[in-house]
Phi, psi and omega in degrees: 000316182298315182298315180294322178296316178296319178300315179299317180295313182293326181292340179275345180280151181287331180246048187297325181292320179293315179296318178299315180297317178296318179296315178295322176297316178296317178296317180297316178296316180299313180293327177295317178296316178298320178294316179301317180294318182292322181293342175296334179279347186256021181300315178202178182301319184297312180293321181296307185285333171294322176296317178300318181289336173293328180277315183223101184291343182258023181278103184295326180297315180294319178299315181298312183289328174292322175299318177297317179299313179295323180296320177297329179274003182063032173262073189297320182296316179292322179297316181298322178302315183283327177291333183272356178287142180291000000 
């Protein structure tokens, strides 16, 4: 509905192609910035699951996978903390 509504509005404008191009450019830039920011959380397991735990501290899946990540790095004490979380 939104796309068709925007199309109807833009088709009535005298410079609809220019406005459409600017709008698509703005949307592309906005989504690119959001993607760049989000990919920063996906550098490795540790950054990803620490980010998840900042959002939801009771996420057992994130605790388990963070524990696995720490265990692979031989950080046993930190791994045990996350493995022992409910």
